[in-house]
N, C-alpha and C positions, 0 to 999 in steps of 0.2 A: 645976293642969290646963295642959296645953300644947296649942298649936295647931299642926298642920302644914298649910302650904298648898302644894298640888301644881299645877304649872303646866306644861302642855306648851307648847312654843314655838310662836309664831304661824306662819303659813302662810309657807313659803320659797319663794324664786324658783328656777325651774328654766331661767331665760334662758340661762344658759351651761352646757351639759351637759358640759362639759370642766372645770368647777370641781371641785375636791375637795369631798366631802360635807361635810367639817368647815368649809369656807370658804363654803358657801352662805349668802347673805343673805336677809332677809325679802323677801317680795314686797310688791308695792304694798298688797294686801289685809292682808297682816301688819302692814305699817307703820300702818295705820288700825286694825285690831283690837287691837293691844297697848295703845294709849293709852286706847282705849274700855274695855277690859277692866280696866285699872288704875282708871280712873274709877268703873266700876260696883262694883268690890270696895272701893274706898274709902268707898262710901256704906254698907257694912256694917261694923259693930263696929270692932275694933282690927286693924290690919294687921300684917304681919310687922314683927319687929325686925331681921331678918337675911335677905337673900336670897342662896342659893348657886346659882350658874348652871353648866351646862355650859360648857365653852370654845368650843363650836361658835358660828359667828357668828350664826345665826339665834337660838339660845337666848340667847347674850350681849345681842343687840339686844332681845329680848323682856324680859329681866330689866332691862336699863337703862330702857325705858319704864316698867316696874312701880316701880322704885327712884325714878324722877323723879315719876310721877303719884301715888303714895301720900303722903297728908299727914304720916304719920309719919316719913318720910325714913328708911327702911331702910339699913342698911350693905349693901353689895353686895360678893360675892366670887366668884371664879371658881374652879371645881374642874374639872380635866381628867378625873378618873375618872367625873363625870356624863355623859360623852359615852359612853354604853353602851347596850346592849340587855338588861342583867341587872337583875332588880329587887333582887337580892341586894346589888349594889354600891349602889344607891341606899339600900337599907336600912342599909348600913354607913356611908356618909356621914352619914346622919341620927343613927345611934347614936353617932357620933363628934362630934356637934355639941356646943357649950358648953352645959351645963345651966342657966347664967345666962340662956340664951335660951329665952323662953317661947313665942315665936311665930316659927316658921321657916318660909321658902318654899324650895322646890326648883324649880327651872327645869330641865327635861330633855326627854327624848325618848321616843316610843313605838318599840318594845313595852314596854320597861322601866316606863315610868309606868302603863300599862294594867294590867300584871301586879302591879305594887305596890298600886294602887287595889283590884284583885280580893283580893290578900292581906289587905287591911285590911278586908275584906268588904262591899265596895260594889259592886252589880251594875252593871256599865258594859261594853257591847259594845266600843265604841271612844271612847277619850278624845279629843275633838276638838282640833284645833290651837287654841291660845290658851284652851283650856279652863282652868278653875280649880275645884279642889275643896278644901274645908278640912274637916280632921278635928279632933275634939277628943279628947285623951287624958288619962285621970286617971292621970297619971304625973308623977314628980318628975324623972326621969333620961330622957333620950333613949334611953339603953340598953336600957330596959324597953318600948320600943314594941311589940315582938312578944309582951309578956306580958299586956296589957290590951287589951280590945275598943276599937277606935276608932269613933267616932260621927261620922257625916258631917253637918257643920252647914250648909255652903254649897256649892252647885254651880251653875256658869255657863258658859256658852261663847258665842261671838260669834253664832251663828245661833238662839240660843234666842229664842222670840218673847216680846216685852216685853208685858206686860199693858196692854190699851187702856182709857184712862179715858174715861167717859161726861161729857157737860157739866156734869154736878153734881161732877166731881171724884172721883167712885168708880169 
């Protein structure tokens, strides 16, 4: 079984409208959300072994927060082709990932992420910024990702309401 972690970059800053889109950094909210989401993901089972991120600054910063915040200390790689609006390109990057990696995280952008999630048969109107979804795949090779059904195992995002505990701890 392989696990595919999809992460949309955290909220980006629009403070400098003259800045090239590729060079937009995270906003203050994004800088807060990314480490929080890494912390929340780290409480769930095994994290990724490899994080592959778009080279856009906001995605690279998000990926860096995850790489630093996950206890498994995954390897972090940049991939310029992930700066795309094409789910086919995302799929190609995944399919070309090393098969010895069983837990792969991709950090990218909408609309490509949203469309890929839909192709993996998870119903989602809009993948929120810094959202995390993990799919389980009964495959031995990443090349087979589109041949077998994906099962959504985990879904979280910064604005998701956390369950409240009563005074008895329940």
